[in-house]
Residue frames relative to the residue before (quaternion, step in Angstrom):
aa qw qx qy qz dx dy dz
X 1.0000 0.0000 0.0000 0.0000 0.00 0.00 0.00
X 0.0371 0.9038 -0.4155 0.0949 3.42 1.02 0.88
X 0.8788 -0.0135 0.0625 0.4729 3.50 -0.14 -1.24
X 0.2870 0.7314 -0.5706 0.2390 3.61 0.76 0.72
X 0.2801 -0.7361 0.5987 0.1457 3.39 -1.08 0.92
X 0.2652 -0.7513 0.5782 0.1760 3.52 -0.82 0.86
X 0.2391 -0.7806 0.5669 0.1103 3.52 -0.63 1.25
X 0.2196 -0.7589 0.6002 0.1248 3.63 -0.51 1.00
X 0.1122 -0.7584 0.6341 0.1008 3.55 -0.85 1.02
X 0.5303 -0.6278 0.4548 0.3432 3.56 -0.99 0.58
X 0.5521 -0.6428 0.4223 0.3220 3.47 -0.91 0.76
X 0.6079 -0.5643 0.3907 0.3992 3.53 -1.09 0.44
X 0.5787 0.5880 -0.3582 0.4372 3.57 1.16 -0.70
X 0.7062 0.4799 -0.2485 0.4574 3.59 0.85 -1.06
X 0.6387 0.4951 -0.3379 0.4824 3.54 1.06 -0.74
X 0.6730 0.4746 -0.3101 0.4751 3.63 0.80 -0.87
X 0.6416 0.5318 -0.3363 0.4386 3.61 0.97 -0.66
X 0.6767 0.4602 -0.3017 0.4892 3.64 1.06 -0.85
X 0.6275 0.5020 -0.3672 0.4683 3.64 0.92 -0.65
X 0.6210 0.5414 -0.3102 0.4744 3.64 1.06 -0.74
X 0.6265 0.5052 -0.3141 0.5036 3.58 0.97 -0.87
X 0.6919 0.4705 -0.3101 0.4514 3.58 0.70 -0.98
X 0.6567 0.5039 -0.3444 0.4430 3.62 0.88 -0.75
X 0.6266 0.5138 -0.3133 0.4952 3.57 1.07 -0.86
X 0.6420 0.4973 -0.3360 0.4772 3.62 0.79 -0.87
X 0.6741 0.4753 -0.3181 0.4674 3.78 0.82 -0.81
X 0.6803 0.4992 -0.3068 0.4403 3.51 0.91 -0.64
X 0.6665 0.4519 -0.3144 0.5027 3.52 1.12 -0.69
X 0.6109 0.5056 -0.3731 0.4817 3.66 1.01 -0.38
X 0.6148 0.5123 -0.3291 0.5014 3.60 0.98 -0.76
X 0.6459 0.5161 -0.3123 0.4680 3.66 0.96 -0.84
X 0.6933 0.4938 -0.2877 0.4391 3.57 0.94 -0.84
X 0.5912 0.5698 -0.3215 0.4716 3.41 1.27 -0.89
X 0.6793 0.4830 -0.2911 0.4696 3.62 0.90 -1.06
X 0.6111 0.5099 -0.3569 0.4890 3.75 0.92 -0.65
X 0.6289 0.5019 -0.3479 0.4812 3.62 0.92 -0.88
X 0.7214 0.4889 -0.2967 0.3905 3.48 0.66 -0.94
X 0.6068 0.5374 -0.3002 0.5029 3.46 1.18 -0.80
X 0.6974 0.4729 -0.3167 0.4356 3.56 0.91 -0.78
X 0.5824 0.5748 -0.3409 0.4628 3.46 1.25 -0.72
X 0.6498 0.5467 -0.2894 0.4416 3.49 0.97 -0.99
X 0.6748 0.4367 -0.3198 0.5017 3.64 0.98 -0.87
X 0.6263 0.4876 -0.3759 0.4782 3.77 0.88 -0.62
X 0.6480 0.4693 -0.3919 0.4542 3.69 0.78 -0.51
X 0.6148 0.5460 -0.3424 0.4547 3.53 0.96 -0.76
X 0.6826 0.4782 -0.2764 0.4785 3.58 0.77 -1.03
X 0.6661 0.4730 -0.3241 0.4770 3.67 1.00 -0.81
X 0.6011 0.5329 -0.3902 0.4499 3.65 1.04 -0.58
X 0.6645 0.5209 -0.3029 0.4419 3.60 0.94 -0.95
X 0.6367 0.5156 -0.3161 0.4783 3.51 1.07 -0.84
X 0.6505 0.5035 -0.3299 0.4632 3.67 0.90 -0.83
X 0.6558 0.5205 -0.3134 0.4481 3.52 0.90 -1.03
X 0.6402 0.5421 -0.2956 0.4571 3.60 0.97 -0.91
X 0.6520 0.4835 -0.2896 0.5072 3.58 0.99 -1.03
X 0.6654 0.4724 -0.3649 0.4482 3.68 0.74 -0.90
X 0.6445 0.4902 -0.3671 0.4577 3.73 0.83 -0.78
X 0.6234 0.5246 -0.3639 0.4514 3.69 0.83 -0.76
X 0.6700 0.5185 -0.2928 0.4433 3.59 0.89 -1.01
X 0.6804 0.4437 -0.3220 0.4863 3.53 0.92 -0.79
X 0.6065 0.5369 -0.3876 0.4401 3.59 0.98 -0.61
X 0.6928 0.4792 -0.3079 0.4422 3.61 0.88 -0.91
X 0.6516 0.5031 -0.3246 0.4658 3.49 1.05 -0.62
X 0.6576 0.4869 -0.3458 0.4592 3.59 0.95 -0.60
X 0.5853 0.5139 -0.3486 0.5213 3.65 1.18 -0.69
X 0.6484 0.5047 -0.3687 0.4346 3.71 0.64 -0.72
X 0.6779 0.4696 -0.3065 0.4753 3.62 0.90 -0.91
X 0.6780 0.4869 -0.3414 0.4321 3.52 0.85 -0.83
X 0.7208 0.4663 -0.2382 0.4542 3.61 0.85 -0.83
X 0.5031 0.6665 -0.4331 0.3394 3.68 1.17 -0.29
X 0.5041 -0.6673 0.5043 0.2150 3.46 -1.20 0.74
X 0.6314 0.5189 -0.2912 0.4974 3.43 1.32 -0.65
X 0.4222 -0.6860 0.5167 0.2901 3.61 -1.08 0.67
X 0.0376 -0.8141 0.5761 -0.0620 3.53 -0.64 1.22
X 0.0803 0.7988 -0.5950 0.0380 3.45 -0.92 0.98
X 0.1916 -0.7490 0.6123 0.1655 3.62 -1.04 0.53
X 0.1847 -0.7704 0.6045 0.0833 3.46 -1.27 0.82
X 0.3835 -0.6608 0.5766 0.2896 3.52 -1.27 0.31
X 0.2508 -0.8249 0.5012 0.0741 3.47 -0.35 1.49
X 0.5790 0.5940 -0.3910 0.3987 3.55 1.29 -0.13
X 0.6684 0.5045 -0.2565 0.4827 3.47 1.17 -0.99
X 0.5224 -0.6084 0.4694 0.3696 3.65 -1.18 0.59
X 0.8280 0.2580 -0.2479 0.4316 3.48 -1.37 0.79
X 0.3711 -0.7860 0.4426 0.2201 3.46 1.58 0.34
X 0.0111 0.8235 -0.5671 -0.0084 3.70 0.39 0.95
X 0.4313 -0.6555 0.5324 0.3175 3.54 -1.19 0.49
X 0.1421 -0.8262 0.5386 0.0843 3.49 -0.75 1.08
X 0.7661 0.0801 -0.1165 0.6270 3.59 1.49 0.06
X 0.0874 0.7609 -0.6416 0.0418 3.57 -1.07 0.77
X 0.3087 -0.7307 0.5582 0.2431 3.62 -0.80 0.82
X 0.7036 -0.4994 0.3117 0.3980 3.51 -1.30 0.44
X 0.5725 0.5874 -0.4010 0.4079 3.62 0.94 -0.44
X 0.6238 0.5631 -0.3090 0.4453 3.44 1.07 -1.00
X 0.6546 0.5233 -0.2866 0.4643 3.58 0.94 -0.90
X 0.6341 0.5322 -0.3210 0.4601 3.47 1.10 -0.83
X 0.6226 0.5274 -0.3143 0.4852 3.50 0.92 -0.97
X 0.6751 0.4824 -0.3219 0.4560 3.63 0.64 -0.99
X 0.6148 0.5531 -0.3189 0.4630 3.62 0.92 -0.72
X 0.6983 0.4556 -0.2666 0.4834 3.54 0.87 -0.90
X 0.6398 0.4976 -0.3335 0.4816 3.58 1.07 -0.66
X 0.6115 0.5277 -0.3553 0.4705 3.63 1.02 -0.70
X 0.7093 0.4712 -0.2798 0.4434 3.53 0.72 -0.95
X 0.6309 0.5489 -0.3056 0.4552 3.50 1.29 -0.63
X 0.5816 0.5671 -0.3027 0.4984 3.48 1.30 -0.78
X 0.6813 0.4986 -0.2827 0.4553 3.54 0.84 -0.94
X 0.6422 0.4920 -0.3342 0.4836 3.56 1.07 -0.69
X 0.6478 0.5271 -0.3288 0.4409 3.54 0.99 -0.83
X 0.6342 0.5338 -0.3093 0.4660 3.46 1.08 -0.76
X 0.6508 0.5526 -0.2784 0.4401 3.45 0.97 -0.79
X 0.6232 0.5069 -0.2689 0.5315 3.42 1.11 -0.99
X 0.6654 0.4783 -0.3403 0.4611 3.69 0.76 -0.86
X 0.6779 0.4838 -0.3244 0.4485 3.54 0.89 -0.78
X 0.6520 0.5040 -0.3310 0.4597 3.60 0.99 -0.57
X 0.6498 0.5036 -0.3088 0.4784 3.53 1.13 -0.67
X 0.6327 0.5454 -0.3089 0.4548 3.52 1.23 -0.63
X 0.6915 0.5015 -0.3142 0.4143 3.48 1.04 -0.54
């Protein structure tokens, strides 16, 4: 009986136990991954809401700055023919009114001189 090697096979109990442990481990990892993904989704939604709020605040501040400026500011649409004005702040309209009244005065003076 010399050189016979005895091969020990794990018992069925140990094999089932290891497989069960692996299955439980995989399920816990899957559960943790799902929790993490859910948390990331919530964080992304919150981050999106914060970014949207900041963008709205920035737009509000920019529009208030344009409205309160003492300089006449206007924006035109350079793509459309005749370059229509798509935005003008109140100061621009004030300047235009002053120019119109000045032009009227100049025409009156010219008419008086011509007579």
